Structure formats: C-alpha cells, structure tokens
C-alpha positions as CSV (number, residue, x, y, z in Angstrom):
1,X,135.7,56.8,104.4
2,X,133.8,59.3,101.8
3,X,135.1,58.7,98.1
4,X,136.5,62.0,97.6
5,X,138.5,61.7,100.9
6,X,140.3,58.7,99.5
7,X,142.9,59.5,96.7
8,X,142.3,55.8,95.0
9,X,138.5,56.2,95.0
10,X,138.8,59.7,93.4
11,X,141.4,58.7,90.8
12,X,138.9,55.6,90.0
13,X,136.0,58.1,89.4
14,X,138.2,60.2,87.2
15,X,139.2,57.1,85.3
16,X,135.7,55.8,84.8
17,X,135.1,59.1,83.2
18,X,137.9,59.0,81.2
19,X,136.9,55.8,79.8
20,X,133.4,57.3,78.9
21,X,135.0,60.3,76.5
22,X,136.3,62.8,79.1
23,X,139.7,64.2,79.3
24,X,142.0,63.4,81.8
25,X,143.3,67.0,83.0
26,X,140.2,68.8,83.3
27,X,138.5,66.0,85.0
28,X,141.1,65.5,87.5
29,X,141.6,69.0,88.3
30,X,137.7,69.4,89.0
31,X,138.0,66.4,91.4
32,X,140.6,67.7,93.1
33,X,139.1,71.1,93.5
34,X,136.1,69.5,95.6
35,X,138.1,67.7,98.2
36,X,140.7,68.6,101.0
37,X,143.3,66.1,100.1
38,X,146.4,67.0,101.4
39,X,149.3,67.5,98.4
40,X,150.6,63.7,99.3
41,X,147.1,62.5,98.8
42,X,146.5,64.4,95.8
43,X,150.0,63.5,94.1
44,X,148.9,59.9,94.6
45,X,145.6,60.3,93.0
46,X,147.3,62.1,90.1
47,X,149.9,59.6,89.5
48,X,147.2,57.1,89.8
49,X,145.0,58.4,86.9
50,X,148.1,59.6,84.8
51,X,150.2,56.7,85.3
52,X,147.4,53.9,84.6
53,X,146.5,55.9,81.5
54,X,149.9,55.8,80.2
55,X,150.5,52.4,80.8
56,X,147.2,51.0,79.9
57,X,148.1,49.0,77.0
58,X,150.6,46.8,79.2
59,X,148.6,46.7,82.0
60,X,145.5,45.1,80.0
61,X,148.0,42.8,78.4
62,X,149.1,41.5,81.5
63,X,145.8,41.2,82.9
64,X,144.5,39.1,80.0
65,X,145.3,35.8,81.0
66,X,143.6,36.5,84.4
67,X,140.3,37.6,83.2
68,X,138.1,35.7,81.0
69,X,135.8,38.2,80.1
70,X,137.0,41.5,81.1
71,X,134.5,43.5,79.0
72,X,131.9,41.9,81.0
73,X,133.1,43.4,84.5
74,X,131.2,46.7,85.8
75,X,133.4,49.4,84.4
76,X,134.4,50.8,87.8
77,X,135.9,47.2,88.6
78,X,138.0,47.0,85.4
79,X,139.4,50.4,86.0
80,X,140.0,49.6,89.7
81,X,142.2,46.6,88.5
82,X,144.0,48.5,85.9
83,X,144.8,51.2,88.6
84,X,145.8,48.7,91.0
85,X,147.8,46.6,88.5
86,X,149.6,50.1,87.7
87,X,150.3,50.6,91.5
88,X,151.7,47.0,91.9
89,X,153.8,46.8,88.7
90,X,155.0,50.3,87.9
91,X,155.3,52.0,91.6
92,X,157.5,51.4,94.6
93,X,154.7,51.1,96.7
94,X,154.2,47.9,98.9
95,X,152.2,45.8,96.8
96,X,150.5,44.0,99.7
97,X,149.1,47.3,101.1
98,X,148.0,48.6,97.6
99,X,146.0,45.5,96.8
100,X,144.3,45.8,99.9
101,X,143.4,49.1,99.2
102,X,142.0,48.6,96.2
103,X,140.0,45.5,97.5
104,X,138.4,47.9,99.6
105,X,137.8,50.5,97.1
106,X,135.8,48.2,95.0
107,X,134.2,46.6,98.1
108,X,132.3,50.0,98.6
109,X,130.6,49.8,95.2
110,X,130.5,45.9,94.4
111,X,131.2,44.1,97.5
112,X,130.6,40.5,95.9
113,X,133.5,41.4,93.6
114,X,136.2,42.0,96.2
115,X,137.1,38.4,96.0
116,X,138.0,38.3,92.3
117,X,139.8,42.0,92.6
118,X,141.9,40.4,95.4
119,X,142.8,37.1,93.3
120,X,143.4,39.0,90.1
121,X,145.8,41.8,91.9
122,X,147.7,39.1,93.8
123,X,148.7,37.1,91.1
124,X,149.1,39.8,88.5
125,X,152.5,40.2,87.2
126,X,154.4,42.2,84.3
127,X,153.7,39.9,81.2
128,X,156.2,40.3,78.4
129,X,155.0,42.2,75.7
130,X,156.0,43.3,72.2
131,X,157.6,46.9,72.3
132,X,154.5,48.9,71.1
133,X,152.7,47.3,74.0
134,X,155.0,47.9,76.6
135,X,155.5,51.4,75.3
136,X,151.7,52.2,75.4
137,X,151.4,53.1,71.8
138,X,149.2,52.3,69.0
139,X,150.5,49.9,66.6
140,X,150.4,52.3,63.9
141,X,151.9,54.9,65.3
142,X,155.0,53.0,67.0
143,X,155.7,51.4,63.6
144,X,155.6,55.0,61.9
145,X,157.9,56.3,64.6
146,X,159.9,53.3,64.8
147,X,160.6,53.4,60.5
148,X,160.9,57.2,60.5
149,X,162.9,57.9,63.7
150,X,164.4,55.1,64.5
151,X,165.5,54.8,68.2
152,X,162.7,54.2,70.6
153,X,164.3,55.5,73.7
154,X,162.8,58.8,73.5
155,X,159.6,57.1,73.0
156,X,159.5,55.6,76.7
157,X,160.2,59.4,78.1
158,X,156.4,59.8,77.1
159,X,155.6,57.6,80.0
160,X,157.3,59.8,82.5
161,X,155.1,62.8,84.6
162,X,154.8,65.9,82.5
163,X,156.9,68.5,84.6
164,X,155.3,72.1,85.1
165,X,156.6,74.6,82.7
166,X,155.7,78.4,82.8
167,X,155.9,81.3,80.5
168,X,157.0,84.2,82.5
169,X,155.4,87.8,82.0
170,X,157.8,90.9,83.3
171,X,157.8,90.4,87.1
172,X,157.0,86.5,86.9
173,X,160.7,85.5,88.0
174,X,161.2,87.9,91.1
175,X,157.5,86.8,92.1
176,X,158.8,83.0,92.1
177,X,162.2,83.8,94.0
178,X,160.0,85.7,96.5
179,X,157.8,82.8,97.1
180,X,160.8,80.7,97.2
181,X,159.4,78.5,94.3
182,X,162.1,76.5,92.8
183,X,162.9,77.0,89.4
184,X,165.3,76.5,86.6
185,X,165.5,78.2,82.9
186,X,163.7,75.9,80.3
187,X,165.2,75.5,76.9
188,X,162.9,78.1,75.4
189,X,163.8,81.9,76.6
190,X,161.3,83.0,79.0
191,X,160.0,79.8,80.1
192,X,161.1,77.9,83.2
193,X,160.8,74.4,84.7
194,X,159.4,74.5,88.1
195,X,159.8,72.0,91.0
196,X,157.7,70.9,93.5
197,X,154.7,72.9,93.3
198,X,151.1,73.0,91.8
199,X,150.4,75.7,89.7
200,X,147.4,76.9,92.1
201,X,150.0,77.4,94.7
202,X,152.0,79.9,92.7
203,X,151.7,83.5,93.3
204,X,152.7,84.6,90.2
205,X,150.4,82.6,88.2
206,X,147.5,83.8,90.4
207,X,148.7,87.5,90.0
208,X,148.8,87.1,86.1
209,X,152.5,86.9,85.9
210,X,153.0,83.6,84.4
211,X,151.0,80.8,82.3
212,X,151.3,77.1,82.2
213,X,153.0,76.5,78.8
214,X,155.1,74.1,77.3
215,X,158.8,75.2,75.7
216,X,157.8,73.5,72.5
217,X,154.4,75.5,72.4
218,X,156.1,78.8,73.1
219,X,158.5,78.2,70.5
220,X,155.8,78.1,68.0
221,X,154.8,82.0,68.8
222,X,158.6,83.0,69.0
223,X,159.0,81.7,65.2
224,X,157.2,84.7,64.0
225,X,159.6,87.1,65.4
226,X,156.9,89.3,65.6
227,X,157.8,93.0,66.7
228,X,156.3,95.6,68.9
229,X,153.4,97.2,66.7
230,X,153.1,94.4,64.3
231,X,149.8,92.9,63.1
232,X,149.9,89.0,64.0
233,X,147.0,86.7,63.0
234,X,147.0,83.9,65.6
235,X,144.7,81.2,63.4
236,X,143.0,78.2,65.2
237,X,144.4,80.2,68.4
238,X,142.0,78.4,71.0
239,X,142.4,79.7,74.4
240,X,145.1,82.1,72.8
241,X,148.4,81.2,75.1
242,X,150.2,82.0,72.2
243,X,148.5,85.1,71.6
244,X,149.3,86.2,74.9
245,X,153.0,85.9,74.7
246,X,152.9,87.8,71.3
247,X,150.8,90.5,72.7
248,X,153.1,90.7,75.9
249,X,155.5,91.9,73.5
250,X,153.6,94.4,71.8
251,X,152.6,92.9,69.0
252,X,148.6,93.8,67.7
253,X,147.4,90.4,67.5
254,X,143.7,89.1,66.5
255,X,143.0,85.2,67.4
256,X,140.7,83.4,65.0
257,X,139.0,80.2,66.1
258,X,135.9,78.3,65.3
259,X,135.2,77.4,69.1
260,X,133.9,80.3,71.1
261,X,134.2,78.6,74.4
262,X,137.9,78.2,74.1
263,X,138.0,81.8,73.1
264,X,136.0,82.4,76.0
265,X,138.8,80.6,78.0
266,X,141.3,82.9,76.4
267,X,139.6,86.0,77.5
268,X,139.5,85.2,80.8
269,X,143.3,84.5,81.0
270,X,143.9,87.5,79.2
271,X,142.3,89.0,81.6
272,X,144.1,87.4,84.4
273,X,147.5,88.5,82.5
274,X,146.5,92.2,81.8
275,X,146.7,92.0,78.0
276,X,144.8,92.9,75.0
277,X,144.3,90.5,72.0
278,X,141.1,90.8,69.4
279,X,139.3,87.7,69.2
280,X,137.4,86.7,66.2
281,X,134.9,83.7,66.0
282,X,135.2,82.1,62.4
283,X,135.4,78.8,60.9
284,X,138.8,78.7,59.2
285,X,138.2,76.2,56.5
286,X,136.2,79.1,54.8
287,X,138.2,82.3,53.7
288,X,139.1,84.9,56.3
289,X,138.8,88.6,55.5
290,X,141.8,89.3,57.2
291,X,145.3,89.8,56.2
292,X,148.4,90.3,58.2
293,X,152.6,90.1,57.5
294,X,152.9,87.8,60.3
295,X,150.5,84.7,60.5
296,X,150.7,81.8,62.9
297,X,148.7,78.6,62.3
298,X,148.8,76.1,65.1
299,X,146.5,73.7,63.5
300,X,144.2,71.1,64.7
301,X,146.1,68.0,65.1
302,X,146.3,64.3,66.5
303,X,148.5,65.4,69.5
304,X,150.7,62.6,69.5
305,X,153.7,64.6,70.5
306,X,151.4,65.6,73.9
307,X,150.7,62.1,75.2
308,X,152.8,62.5,78.0
309,X,150.6,64.9,79.3
310,X,147.5,63.8,77.8
311,X,147.8,60.1,77.9
312,X,144.2,59.4,77.2
313,X,144.7,60.2,73.6
314,X,146.8,56.9,73.3
315,X,143.5,54.4,73.0
316,X,141.7,57.1,71.2
317,X,143.8,57.3,68.2
318,X,143.2,55.5,64.9
319,X,144.5,55.2,61.6
320,X,141.4,56.7,60.0
321,X,141.6,59.8,62.1
322,X,145.2,61.2,60.7
323,X,143.6,61.3,57.1
324,X,140.4,63.2,58.3
325,X,143.2,65.6,60.2
326,X,145.6,65.8,57.3
327,X,142.5,66.9,55.0
328,X,141.4,69.7,57.8
329,X,145.0,71.1,58.2
330,X,145.1,71.2,54.4
331,X,142.3,73.3,54.2
332,X,143.4,75.7,57.2
333,X,146.9,76.5,55.4
334,X,144.9,77.4,52.4
335,X,143.1,80.0,54.4
336,X,146.5,80.8,56.1
337,X,148.1,81.5,53.2
338,X,145.7,83.8,51.8
339,X,145.8,85.6,54.9
340,X,149.4,86.1,55.0
341,X,150.7,89.5,53.0
342,X,153.2,89.3,50.5
343,X,156.6,89.5,51.8
344,X,155.0,88.1,54.9
345,X,155.7,85.0,57.2
346,X,153.6,82.1,57.7
347,X,154.5,79.7,60.7
348,X,152.6,76.2,60.6
349,X,152.9,74.3,63.5
350,X,151.2,71.0,65.0
351,X,151.8,69.3,68.1
352,X,151.9,65.9,66.3
353,X,155.0,63.9,65.0
354,X,153.2,62.3,62.2
355,X,154.5,62.6,58.6
356,X,150.9,63.3,57.2
357,X,150.5,66.3,59.6
358,X,153.9,67.6,59.1
359,X,156.5,67.3,56.5
360,X,153.9,65.7,54.2
361,X,151.6,68.6,54.8
362,X,154.0,71.2,54.1
363,X,155.4,69.3,51.2
364,X,152.2,69.1,49.3
365,X,151.5,72.8,50.5
366,X,154.5,74.3,48.8
367,X,154.2,72.1,45.6
368,X,150.9,74.0,45.1
369,X,152.1,77.4,46.2
370,X,155.2,78.3,44.6
371,X,154.8,82.0,45.8
372,X,156.0,80.5,49.0
373,X,159.7,79.3,50.0
374,X,160.7,77.4,53.3
375,X,162.8,79.2,55.5
376,X,165.8,77.7,57.9
377,X,164.7,77.1,61.6
378,X,167.3,77.7,64.3
379,X,166.3,76.8,67.7
380,X,167.5,76.0,71.5
381,X,165.3,72.6,71.3
382,X,166.5,69.2,70.2
383,X,165.1,68.8,66.8
384,X,164.6,66.1,64.0
385,X,165.1,68.0,60.5
386,X,162.9,66.7,58.1
387,X,161.8,67.8,54.6
388,X,161.0,71.7,54.8
389,X,160.3,71.9,58.6
390,X,161.6,70.5,61.7
391,X,160.4,68.1,64.6
392,X,160.8,68.8,68.2
393,X,162.3,65.7,69.8
394,X,159.9,65.1,72.8
395,X,162.4,64.5,75.7
396,X,163.0,66.1,78.9
397,X,159.8,67.1,79.4
398,X,159.3,68.9,76.1
399,X,156.5,68.2,73.7
400,X,156.7,66.9,70.3
401,X,155.8,69.5,67.5
402,X,156.4,70.0,63.9
403,X,157.3,73.5,62.7
404,X,157.7,75.0,59.2
405,X,158.4,78.7,58.6
406,X,157.2,79.9,55.2
407,X,158.1,83.3,53.5
408,X,155.3,84.6,51.0
409,X,157.6,86.0,47.9
410,X,154.8,87.0,45.7
C-alpha cells in the first residue's frame, strides 16, 4: 500500500513534519488534499495526528520504562510508537489490530525495527502520572492555571477534538439548510456549530457565505460594537477573519499587520466572501500614522487558549517565551493607544490565558495611561472575571481568550 493511501502512514508523515517544527493543521490539510482517502480513513488520520499531539506527554511518560534510549531511534519510528501508543491507550479500536497495523507501517521504512515496535506496543500500558503530564500541559502553564483558576476540569476538555464553528454571512444559514448540513446555534450571535461535515464539503463556505471561526474569536470583533460607516482599525489583523465580520456589518475597516503573507491569505478570503477591507503592511512596534474611533488589537500571543485545535503548541511553550511575548504586546498596545481617537474604544484581545498576557498586561497599561478607563464586558460565553478584563473559559469547544474594553476619555 502506498503511504498516501494508508491513513496511519499519512498520519506518521505529518507527525514527523510537526516534530521538525511544522504546524499540524496546514500540514495535515495539505497531506489529505493529495490523497483520495474516503471520509472514514481521513477521519482516522486526523484523529491520530491530533490525538497523539494532545496526549504526547502522557504517551512519552508511559513509553519511558520500555525504551532505553528513545532519542536514538529514527524519528519516524519514535513517532510511530507515539501514534501507536495513542491508538492503543486512548481509542476504542482493537489493540491487537492497531499494533499489527503500526508494525506494518514501520516495517516499510525500517524493517529491522519491526520487532522492537511490536514488543513495545504490546507491553505498553497507561502509566500513572502527575496531573500536568496526564493533561498534556507544560508544568509552568499547569501550575499557573491551577493557582489562578483552580478546578482543572476544563483543562481536560482541551484534549477533546475541536468542533467546526462557522461564522455565517447573509444567506449562509439558508445554504446550510438547503444542503442538509446539521448545525446548531453557537453561543455568539452569527456563529454555528456544524456536525459531521468537513469545511471543504460545505457549499456555504465555497460560495463565500461562511468562514471557519471559533465563537471566542468572533466575540473579540463584536465587542467593538462598530456601526455601519464607522472607521475601524484591525491591528495585528493577520488573515483578517475579524475584519471580514466587521466589514460585513458595513464598517470601513483597515487591517494592519507586519506579515504580508498572512495578509495575502486575508485578501483571498475576502475575495471569496465578496467583502472590502483595506490592508496596510506595517510593523506595529513602530508608531502608525492612522487613527480611528474603534480599534481592535488581537495581539500575537502564546496561544494557550487554543491548545485544543493547535496541540503542537504544548511541547513548544517555554516560560522564557512568555516574557518575550508580554514585552511585544506592551509595544503593540502603545501603538494601539496612540491610534485610538479621543472618546474612542480600544479592544485588546489575546487567545491566551496567562496573567502576563491578559490582566497583568492591561493593569500595567492602565497605570501608565490614565486617559483610558476600563469598561464592563457582558457576553454570552462563560467568563472568568479577572481585574480589568475577562477570560473566556475554554469549554464546550470554545477557545480560551482574554478581552479588555478600554475607553479613551481624553
């Protein structure tokens, strides 16, 4: 069997690339686009990739007593053991059959190591582990969350598959109903949760009537309360998902980002949606010669609220990166403050749940900027109130976010 026709071999190829630094979602999407796997086989490959990455700490912990020098194994063999371990320990598939399948996958690449893979996977059992290991979280992040938020129950939800959320534009709901796509309203107006369909199969997406977007991401744009005709700056706007929603409401949006490639992706998406947004490529650590009454800064962050959909971040996060990211966010907030006109509204958002990127960042900003005052946030999603802003509790498929609404009074 050709590797691209075997869902386990395909998943293994993706995991090897993720281990080298690639991101899981685009790497998997590209691999699947080059195959003719049926939906069931594609679903198996997807589950193996995301499940292995979510459970990686506990899998490695359980493999440790069975491997003397795991770092010396060929990378494909090590990832095969991890993926085989995930399938055996965390899925209902028959263990005997899955072990045999992984032995065959490894045998095509490294026939001399078939026996090792067979022996290890057959002996592998779930090994009792510290809570951070079982949850698949870096120790520093687990300790902060446990100290600040208490109950770890929602942390376990980050190991569940991410649902497909769609933000709908006019005509989108009718198109879903006409195609027979099962969906239910999300917690944020204009967003729905889709069941049993990949986005590529959805006609509303292909026609420009919907875009994939987590409700927590959409809410960041809605907190601006932008009106038709109102000027809006979407800072660090990337691929302009939030700008698209604002433009669909009639706002005059300028999206600013330092990454021209991400902006090009945004232009393609807006062309698909039939919407108009002005793009400006600019390094936001430097002053911007634009102002507006409504400013959204969805700042770069560690992404700790998105571990469900981006599980590879789990083993790339380091405490040192948090300090660097907080310094960058502080610079971007300065630019956003200067870009907010007197009487205007600045919304600061990050898809992260650390104090340094959220409440700590905003508290520092307000102490240095008495011309801004925090506003209350009333939202339809479960929140954890903290200081001058709020955190979205990442449960029921929601990403974790921090928001602050700041009014410039002078």
